[in-house]
N, C-alpha and C positions, 0 to 999 in steps of 0.2 A: 373565449380565448383560454387555452389550457395553461395550467401552472408550469412554470419553468422547472426543468430538471435540475438536480443537484449539480450536474456537469455545467449547466448554463449559469447557475447561481454562483459557482466558483470562478467563473470567468472564461469558461470554454477551453479549447485546445491549448492555447498558449499558457494559460494559467495552470492547467493540470500538468503540462509538460515541465514548466518551471518548478512547480511544487515537487514533482518526482525527482528532478535533478538535485534540488536543495535537500530533499528528504534523504536521498542516498548519500550525499555529502555528510549529513549528520549521522546516519547509521554507521557509516564506515569509520567514524570517530568514537562510536559508542562501544566501549569494551565489553558490555553485557551481551552484545549480539554481533559485532563486526566479524568475528571469527567464522561465522556461518557463510561469509561471502569471500573468504580468502582464496578460493579456487574458482571464483565466478567471473565470467566475462561480463563486466559491469555495463558495457555498452549494450549488450544484448539484454541484460537484466533490466536496465532502465527502459529500454524500448518495450519489453514485455509488460512492465508495470504501467507504463503510459497507456498502452492499449487496453490492459485489464481495467485500470481505474476509469478510463474514458467510458468503457462499457458499463462498469459497475455503478458509475454515477449518472447513467442515463444518456450517455452520448452514443455515437456510432459504434457498432460491434465489429471491431477489426482484430479482436483477440483470438489468436489461434494457438495458444499455448496449451500445455497439459492442464488437467483439472487441478484444483488446489490440493486435493488429497494426494494425487500422484506426484505433483511437483515437490511436495514437502515430505513425502514418505521416508526417503533416505535420511533426511535431517532429523526426523523424529527417532527413527530406529538406531541410527549410527552416532548422532551427535546430541541426542537428548532434548531436541526442541520441545519446549513446554509452554505453559501459560505465562510464566514470568517473561519469557522471550517475546511472546506475542504481545504482552502488555507493553514491553519496551518499544516494540515497533509502533504500536498505536500512540504511545507517548511521543515518540519522535515525529510521527506524522502530525499530531496535534500541535506540537511546538513549531514545526515548520510552517504550518498554516497560520498560526498565530503571528509569527514573525512576518508573514506575507500580508498581514492585515485582514485576514479572514475573521469574521465575527464568531462569537461563541456558539450561537445557534447552528451555524453551518458546520462548525467543527464537531458539534454533537451529532449532526447528521452523518458526517464522514465516519465518525467513530461507530455509529450504529451500523453503517454498511460494513465496516471492518468486522464487527461482531458477528455478522451473518456468515462469515467464512471461518470463524475460529475453530469449530469442530472439524471441518474438513482439513484445514491447515495442520492441525495437531493430530489428525488421524484418529479422532475419538469415535 
């Protein structure tokens, strides 16, 4: 029997979707980063993030958005998206998962997945 994916360990589709919704509620309250989303269609953003994280965590690949590099290029060039902003996103994600009762080891796995896209998000 194969080991469960991170997606399955987190609770699958319903859990990931709930986490994304709670995460964006938190992000939109965080003055360090909420201005990056002021002109964003948040329903579309949430759906993209749900599909992306499902795939990134080992679930079904229904993500059809742009690459991380392309999707964030304008934010880096025009709004100065940098490591401190990325750190704030990871912090908000970890806090969201912690509040949902996810254990520390799984939160570390999630953070490790996030770190794999840092350079692409920040166009390094």
